[in-house]
C-alpha positions as CSV (number, residue, x, y, z in Angstrom):
1,M,-0.1,0.2,-0.1
2,S,1.5,3.4,-1.0
3,P,2.5,6.1,1.7
4,R,-0.3,7.8,0.1
5,C,-3.1,5.3,0.6
6,R,-1.8,5.0,4.4
7,A,-2.6,8.7,4.8
8,R,-6.5,8.4,3.6
9,P,-7.6,7.7,7.0
10,Q,-5.9,10.2,8.7
11,L,-7.2,13.2,5.6
12,H,-10.7,11.3,6.6
13,A,-10.9,11.8,10.3
14,M,-9.4,15.2,9.7
15,T,-12.3,16.2,7.3
16,R,-15.2,14.6,9.5
17,R,-13.9,16.6,12.6
18,I,-14.3,19.9,11.1
19,L,-17.2,19.1,9.4
20,E,-18.3,17.8,13.1
21,L,-17.3,21.8,14.5
22,L,-19.0,22.8,11.6
23,L,-22.5,21.6,11.5
24,P,-23.6,23.5,14.7
25,L,-22.7,26.9,13.0
26,C,-24.7,26.1,10.0
27,V,-27.7,24.8,12.5
28,T,-27.4,28.1,14.6
29,M,-28.0,30.0,11.0
30,A,-31.6,28.3,10.2
31,S,-33.9,29.1,12.9
32,A,-37.3,27.3,12.9
33,A,-40.1,29.4,11.3
34,P,-43.2,30.4,13.7
35,Y,-46.7,30.3,12.5
36,R,-49.4,32.9,14.3
37,A,-53.2,32.4,13.5
38,P,-55.8,35.1,15.1
39,V,-57.8,34.0,18.0
40,Q,-61.6,35.4,17.9
41,I,-63.5,35.6,20.9
42,T,-66.8,33.8,20.1
43,Q,-69.0,33.6,23.0
44,P,-67.2,36.4,26.0
45,A,-66.5,34.8,29.4
46,P,-63.7,35.6,31.9
47,F,-62.1,32.1,30.9
48,L,-62.2,30.8,27.5
49,A,-61.8,27.5,25.6
50,L,-59.7,27.3,22.2
51,E,-59.7,24.1,19.8
52,A,-56.7,23.2,18.1
53,S,-57.4,22.5,14.5
54,A,-55.7,20.0,12.1
55,E,-53.7,23.3,10.8
56,T,-52.5,23.8,14.5
57,W,-50.5,20.6,14.0
58,R,-49.2,21.1,10.7
59,H,-47.6,24.2,11.7
60,G,-46.7,22.7,15.0
61,A,-43.3,21.5,16.6
62,S,-44.1,19.4,19.0
63,A,-47.5,17.0,20.3
64,D,-47.1,18.6,24.0
65,L,-48.1,22.0,23.1
66,Q,-44.7,23.0,24.1
67,D,-44.2,25.4,21.0
68,W,-47.5,26.8,21.7
69,Q,-48.0,30.7,22.8
70,L,-51.4,33.0,23.4
71,L,-49.9,36.5,22.5
72,D,-52.0,39.7,22.6
73,A,-51.8,42.7,20.5
74,Q,-48.9,43.8,22.2
75,G,-46.7,40.7,21.9
76,R,-47.3,40.0,25.6
77,S,-47.9,35.9,26.2
78,V,-51.2,35.2,27.7
79,P,-51.2,32.3,30.1
80,F,-53.2,29.5,29.3
81,A,-53.6,25.7,30.2
82,R,-54.9,22.0,29.0
83,L,-58.2,21.5,29.5
84,P,-58.9,18.1,31.9
85,D,-59.2,15.4,29.8
86,G,-58.8,12.0,32.4
87,W,-61.5,10.6,31.0
88,L,-59.6,9.9,27.5
89,E,-58.0,6.9,29.6
90,V,-60.0,4.0,28.7
91,P,-61.2,2.1,32.1
92,E,-61.1,-1.3,31.8
93,R,-62.9,-4.0,33.7
94,E,-61.9,-7.9,34.1
95,L,-64.7,-9.7,32.9
96,K,-65.4,-13.6,34.1
97,L,-65.7,-16.4,30.8
98,F,-68.4,-18.8,31.1
99,A,-67.8,-21.7,28.5
100,L,-70.7,-22.4,26.2
101,P,-71.8,-26.2,25.5
102,P,-70.2,-27.8,22.7
103,A,-72.0,-27.7,19.2
104,P,-74.1,-30.6,18.3
105,A,-72.9,-32.4,15.8
106,P,-74.0,-35.8,14.1
107,A,-74.2,-39.5,15.9
108,S,-71.7,-40.9,13.6
109,A,-68.9,-37.6,13.7
110,P,-66.7,-37.7,16.5
111,R,-67.4,-36.3,19.9
112,Q,-66.8,-32.5,20.1
113,R,-65.7,-31.4,23.7
114,L,-64.6,-27.9,22.4
115,P,-67.0,-25.5,24.0
116,A,-68.5,-23.7,21.0
117,G,-68.0,-19.7,22.2
118,W,-67.9,-17.9,25.4
119,L,-70.6,-16.3,27.5
120,L,-70.0,-12.9,29.1
121,D,-71.9,-10.9,31.9
122,L,-71.6,-7.1,31.6
123,G,-73.9,-6.3,34.8
124,D,-77.2,-4.5,34.9
125,P,-76.9,-1.7,32.0
126,D,-78.7,0.6,34.3
127,R,-75.8,0.8,37.3
128,W,-73.0,0.6,34.4
129,P,-70.3,3.9,35.1
130,V,-68.8,3.3,31.8
131,E,-70.0,2.9,27.8
132,P,-68.7,-0.7,27.3
133,Q,-66.5,0.0,23.7
134,Q,-64.5,-2.9,23.3
135,L,-63.6,-6.5,24.3
136,R,-59.8,-7.6,24.4
137,L,-59.4,-11.1,24.9
138,R,-56.3,-12.8,26.9
139,W,-54.4,-16.1,25.8
140,P,-51.8,-18.0,27.2
141,A,-47.7,-17.1,26.1
142,D,-47.9,-20.3,24.8
143,A,-50.6,-20.0,22.8
144,A,-50.4,-22.0,19.1
145,T,-51.4,-19.9,16.1
146,F,-54.3,-19.1,15.0
147,Q,-57.2,-17.3,13.1
148,A,-60.9,-18.2,14.1
149,G,-63.9,-16.1,13.1
150,Y,-67.1,-15.5,15.1
151,R,-69.9,-14.0,15.8
152,L,-71.1,-11.8,18.5
153,E,-74.8,-11.5,19.7
154,T,-76.2,-10.0,22.9
155,S,-79.2,-10.7,25.4
156,R,-80.9,-9.0,28.2
157,D,-82.3,-12.7,29.7
158,L,-80.5,-15.5,28.0
159,Q,-83.3,-16.4,26.2
160,N,-83.5,-13.8,23.5
161,W,-80.5,-13.1,21.3
162,Q,-79.8,-10.2,18.7
163,W,-77.2,-10.6,16.3
164,L,-73.9,-8.0,17.1
165,G,-71.7,-8.5,14.2
166,T,-69.0,-10.7,13.0
167,G,-65.2,-11.1,13.4
168,Q,-61.9,-12.7,13.3
169,L,-59.6,-13.4,15.9
170,L,-56.0,-13.8,15.2
171,G,-52.8,-14.9,17.3
172,L,-49.5,-15.3,14.7
173,R,-45.9,-15.1,15.1
174,T,-42.9,-13.2,13.1
175,Q,-40.2,-15.6,12.0
176,D,-38.4,-14.1,15.1
177,G,-41.2,-15.3,17.1
178,A,-42.5,-12.3,18.1
179,A,-46.1,-12.4,19.0
180,L,-48.7,-10.5,16.5
181,S,-52.2,-10.8,17.9
182,Q,-55.6,-9.1,16.8
183,P,-57.1,-9.2,20.3
184,L,-60.3,-6.9,20.2
185,I,-63.8,-7.0,19.3
186,H,-65.5,-3.9,18.5
187,L,-69.2,-3.0,20.0
188,P,-70.7,-1.5,16.9
189,M,-73.8,-0.8,19.4
190,R,-74.6,-0.3,22.8
191,P,-75.4,-4.3,24.2
192,Q,-77.5,-5.8,26.4
193,R,-76.5,-7.4,29.8
194,Y,-74.9,-10.6,28.4
195,L,-72.7,-11.3,25.7
196,R,-72.1,-14.2,23.6
197,L,-68.9,-15.3,21.6
198,V,-69.9,-18.1,19.4
199,W,-66.5,-19.6,17.3
200,D,-67.6,-20.0,13.2
201,D,-65.4,-23.7,14.3
202,A,-64.5,-24.3,17.5
203,S,-61.1,-26.4,15.9
204,R,-59.5,-23.5,14.4
205,A,-59.7,-21.2,17.7
206,V,-57.4,-21.6,20.7
207,Q,-59.5,-20.6,24.2
208,P,-58.7,-17.4,25.4
209,E,-57.6,-17.4,29.3
210,G,-59.4,-14.1,30.8
211,A,-61.3,-11.1,28.7
212,S,-61.9,-7.6,29.7
213,L,-63.9,-4.7,29.1
214,L,-62.8,-1.8,27.3
215,A,-65.1,1.6,27.7
216,Q,-65.4,5.3,28.4
217,P,-67.1,7.1,31.0
218,A,-71.0,7.0,30.7
219,G,-72.5,10.2,29.3
220,A,-69.0,11.2,27.7
221,S,-69.2,12.5,24.1
222,P,-65.3,10.9,22.0
223,Q,-63.4,13.7,22.2
224,Q,-61.7,13.0,18.9
225,V,-61.6,14.0,15.5
226,T,-60.6,11.1,12.7
227,R,-58.8,11.4,10.1
228,T,-57.9,9.5,7.1
229,A,-55.5,8.8,3.9
230,P,-54.7,6.6,1.4
231,L,-51.9,4.5,1.8
232,P,-48.8,5.6,-0.6
233,T,-46.1,3.6,-2.5
234,L,-43.9,1.1,-0.6
235,D,-40.6,2.6,1.0
236,A,-37.0,1.1,0.1
237,Q,-37.5,-1.1,3.1
238,G,-40.9,-2.6,2.0
239,G,-43.1,0.0,4.2
240,W,-46.2,2.2,4.1
241,V,-45.0,5.7,5.3
242,V,-47.4,8.2,5.7
243,A,-47.6,11.8,6.9
244,L,-50.1,12.4,9.6
245,G,-49.6,16.4,8.9
246,G,-47.3,17.4,11.9
247,P,-46.8,16.2,15.4
248,Q,-50.4,15.2,16.9
249,P,-51.9,13.3,19.5
250,V,-52.8,9.9,18.6
251,L,-55.1,7.9,20.0
252,S,-55.5,4.7,17.5
253,V,-55.1,3.9,13.8
254,A,-56.8,1.4,12.0
255,L,-56.7,-0.3,8.5
256,T,-59.1,-0.5,5.9
257,G,-60.0,-1.6,2.2
258,T,-62.5,-1.3,-0.2
259,Q,-61.5,-5.2,-2.0
260,G,-61.0,-8.8,-1.3
261,T,-60.1,-10.6,1.9
262,W,-56.7,-10.3,3.3
263,V,-54.7,-10.6,6.8
264,L,-52.0,-8.3,7.3
265,P,-50.0,-8.8,10.0
266,V,-47.8,-5.3,10.7
267,Q,-45.5,-3.3,13.2
268,V,-46.3,0.2,13.7
269,Q,-43.6,2.0,14.0
270,T,-42.7,5.6,14.1
271,R,-39.9,8.1,14.1
272,A,-38.4,11.5,15.9
273,G,-37.4,12.9,12.4
274,P,-37.1,12.4,8.9
275,T,-33.1,11.4,9.2
276,S,-34.5,9.4,12.5
277,P,-34.5,5.6,13.0
278,W,-37.8,3.7,13.1
279,Q,-39.2,2.2,16.2
280,T,-41.9,-0.3,16.5
281,V,-44.3,0.9,18.9
282,A,-46.9,-1.9,18.2
283,R,-47.2,-5.2,16.2
284,S,-50.7,-6.3,15.1
285,V,-52.8,-7.8,12.4
286,F,-55.5,-5.8,10.5
287,Y,-57.8,-7.7,7.9
288,R,-60.5,-7.5,5.9
289,V,-62.9,-10.7,5.2
290,D,-65.2,-9.9,1.9
291,R,-69.0,-11.4,2.9
292,G,-70.3,-10.9,-0.5
293,D,-73.8,-8.9,0.2
294,K,-73.1,-8.0,3.5
295,P,-70.7,-5.7,5.1
296,A,-67.3,-7.0,5.1
297,D,-65.7,-7.6,8.8
298,L,-63.2,-5.3,9.4
299,A,-60.7,-5.5,12.0
300,P,-61.2,-3.0,15.1
301,A,-58.7,0.0,15.6
302,L,-55.5,-0.9,17.3
303,P,-55.5,1.9,20.6
304,L,-52.3,3.9,20.6
305,A,-51.3,6.8,22.8
306,L,-48.6,8.7,20.4
307,G,-47.5,12.2,20.0
308,V,-46.5,11.3,16.4
309,G,-46.0,13.4,13.0
310,E,-45.9,10.1,10.9
311,L,-46.3,6.7,11.0
312,R,-45.0,3.7,9.0
313,L,-46.9,0.0,8.5
314,L,-44.2,-2.3,8.1
315,P,-45.0,-5.7,6.9
316,P,-43.4,-9.1,7.2
317,H,-40.8,-9.1,3.9
318,G,-42.3,-11.1,1.1
319,T,-45.8,-11.5,1.8
320,A,-48.3,-10.6,-0.3
321,L,-49.8,-7.0,-0.2
322,P,-53.5,-5.7,-0.9
323,A,-53.6,-2.9,-3.9
324,A,-52.3,-0.1,-2.1
325,D,-54.8,2.6,-4.0
326,S,-57.2,-0.3,-2.2
327,L,-56.0,0.3,1.7
328,R,-56.9,3.7,3.6
329,L,-55.1,4.3,7.1
330,N,-57.5,5.9,9.6
331,W,-56.4,7.4,13.0
332,A,-57.4,9.2,15.5
333,V,-56.5,12.3,17.1
334,R,-57.5,13.6,20.9
335,A,-59.5,16.6,20.4
336,T,-56.7,19.0,22.5
337,R,-58.7,22.4,24.0
338,V,-57.1,24.5,25.8
339,V,-58.1,27.5,28.4
340,W,-57.3,30.4,28.6
341,A,-58.2,34.1,30.8
342,A,-59.2,36.8,28.3
343,Q,-56.5,39.7,30.0
344,G,-54.6,41.9,28.0
345,E,-54.7,44.0,25.1
346,P,-57.0,42.1,22.4
347,P,-56.4,41.0,19.4
348,F,-55.1,38.0,20.5
349,S,-53.2,35.5,18.5
350,L,-52.1,32.3,18.6
351,Q,-48.1,31.5,17.8
352,V,-47.1,27.6,17.1
353,G,-43.7,26.1,15.2
354,A,-40.8,27.6,17.6
355,K,-40.1,27.3,21.4
356,A,-39.8,30.5,23.3
357,P,-39.7,31.9,26.5
358,G,-43.0,31.3,28.7
359,A,-44.4,28.9,25.6
360,G,-46.5,25.9,26.5
361,P,-49.2,25.1,29.0
362,R,-49.3,25.5,32.4
363,P,-51.3,24.0,35.4
364,L,-55.0,24.8,35.5
365,A,-54.7,26.0,38.7
366,E,-52.5,28.7,37.8
367,V,-54.9,29.5,34.4
368,V,-58.4,28.8,36.9
369,P,-58.3,29.0,40.5
370,D,-61.6,27.6,40.8
371,W,-61.8,25.5,38.1
372,T,-64.8,23.3,39.6
373,R,-67.1,26.5,39.6
374,E,-65.7,28.1,36.0
375,Q,-66.2,24.8,34.6
376,Q,-69.6,25.6,33.5
377,R,-69.4,29.2,32.6
378,L,-66.6,28.9,30.0
379,G,-67.0,30.9,26.7
380,A,-65.5,30.0,23.3
381,S,-63.0,31.0,20.8
382,A,-61.9,30.2,17.2
383,L,-59.0,30.0,15.5
384,G,-58.3,31.7,12.4
385,S,-55.8,30.8,9.5
386,F,-52.2,30.2,10.3
387,S,-49.5,32.8,8.4
388,P,-46.1,32.6,8.7
389,V,-44.2,35.0,11.3
390,A,-42.3,38.2,9.5
391,T,-39.3,38.4,11.7
392,A,-38.3,41.9,12.2
393,P,-34.8,43.2,11.3
394,Q,-32.4,43.4,14.2
395,P,-28.9,45.4,14.5
396,S,-27.2,42.4,15.5
397,V,-28.2,40.1,13.0
398,A,-25.7,41.3,10.1
399,P,-22.7,41.3,12.2
400,R,-23.6,37.9,13.7
401,R,-24.2,36.6,10.0
402,A,-20.8,37.9,9.1
403,I,-18.9,36.1,11.8
404,L,-20.1,32.9,11.2
405,W,-19.3,33.1,7.7
406,S,-16.2,34.1,8.1
407,V,-15.7,31.0,10.8
408,L,-17.0,29.0,7.9
409,G,-15.0,30.0,5.4
410,L,-11.8,29.8,8.0
411,G,-13.0,26.2,8.5
412,V,-12.9,25.6,4.6
413,I,-8.8,27.2,4.4
414,L,-7.8,25.1,7.3
415,L,-9.3,21.9,5.9
416,A,-7.8,22.5,2.3
417,A,-4.2,23.7,4.2
418,A,-4.5,20.6,6.4
419,V,-5.3,18.0,2.8
420,W,-2.5,19.9,1.2
421,R,0.0,19.1,4.1
422,L,-0.5,16.2,4.1
423,W,-0.4,15.1,0.8
424,R,2.8,16.8,0.7
425,Q,4.6,14.6,3.5
426,A,3.6,11.4,2.3
427,P,6.2,10.9,-0.7
428,D,4.9,9.1,-4.2
429,A,5.2,5.4,-4.3
430,S,6.4,6.5,-7.9
431,T,9.9,7.9,-6.6
C-alpha cells in the first residue's frame, strides 16, 4: 500500500472532525419559522376555551403544546392550560368467561369437546359506570398460532339473542418469534347485559384465558377527530409511510380496504424526525373479510397513545399485499382544547412552530383558580388561518451572520491546508 493510501484515513478523520465543528454553526443560522393565527372570541366570558385545528398540528413542532404561545396585541404572553381530559384514559374491567356447551354434531361424527364459544356477563346496564366500547381477549403466552372467525350476540335475559356482528381473532408469530395478535372485538352498538361469542369453527380457535372490557365514562362524548389518508407506495424497506400532518396526539389507528379478503400482520413504527431511525411501538394484525352482499368484517382500531407526526406500517418481507390504492389508514386524534383567561389587550393570536420563553401550557390551577365553578361558565374562542410570522430585522443580525460566515470560510481554508500538508508529506510511491 502506498504512503498516500495510508494517509487517507487521517484525511478522512480530519475532514469529519472539521465538519462536526462546522455543523452546529450552520444549524444556528437556520431558525425555526413560527406561524401565527388570530384568535376570535365568539362567546365572551372571563375564561375561554380554544380548540386546536388540523392546521395547528401541521405548523406545530410537538404534540405536547410546548411550542404554543398565546399572545395579546402587544406580543405579551397570555397564560393558558390544557383542559382536563382524564376521561380519555379508557377504563378497563376484567370479565369472567363462561364456556358454552359444545355445538351439536351428527351421531356419526367424533364427539366434540371444545366449547362452542363463551358467555360474558356485563352486569345490570342501569348501573354501568362506563359505556362498553371493545372487548379484549387474552391467551396464554405459549398459545399456538390461530385464526378464528366468530359471531357476537347480545341478550338481556339469556333467551332472546340479538346479532351484533362478526369478525376475526388472530394469534400469529413472526419469523423471529415475536407475537402478532388481533385480540379486540368491537361493539358496534350499546349491548345488553349478556354477550355471547360463538366460534365459526371451534377447532380452529385457541380458547382464551381471560377477557376485559374497554369502555369510556357514561355520558362522555368521544372528544376526538378521525382523519384518513390513502396508503402511498412502499418505501425502500417495504413499508407504508404516512405523514399525519405534523406532530399530534394519536389515540388509535386502523387499516381499512375496499377489495377482497386479506390478513395483514404489521409492525406499527414511528420516528422522531426524517433522519431518525424507525422504532416499533406496536405489533398488530389488520384484516378484511369479504362477506359478499353483507358488510365486510374489518379489524377494530388499534388503541395507541402517541405524539407522532408520521407512521410506518411494515408488513413481513415477502407477504402478498392487497392493492395499495384500495387501502387507507384511519387514525383518531385527541381533540385538544385549552382554556385561557381573557387578559391583555385584544386582538389575541396563537403562535406555534418555535419554542420560546413562556411558551407551553401551565397548570390548570394557575390559569383558572376555581375550575370546579368556572367549567360550567366557559366562553368560547376560535382560531383563524395560520400565516408565517415576519421576523423583524435586528441590528445584530448582520454582524453575527458575517462572523459565522467568516468562521465557515476559515474552517474551509484550514481543511484545505491540512489536506495539502498531508499530501505533501506522503512520498510518492512511484519515486
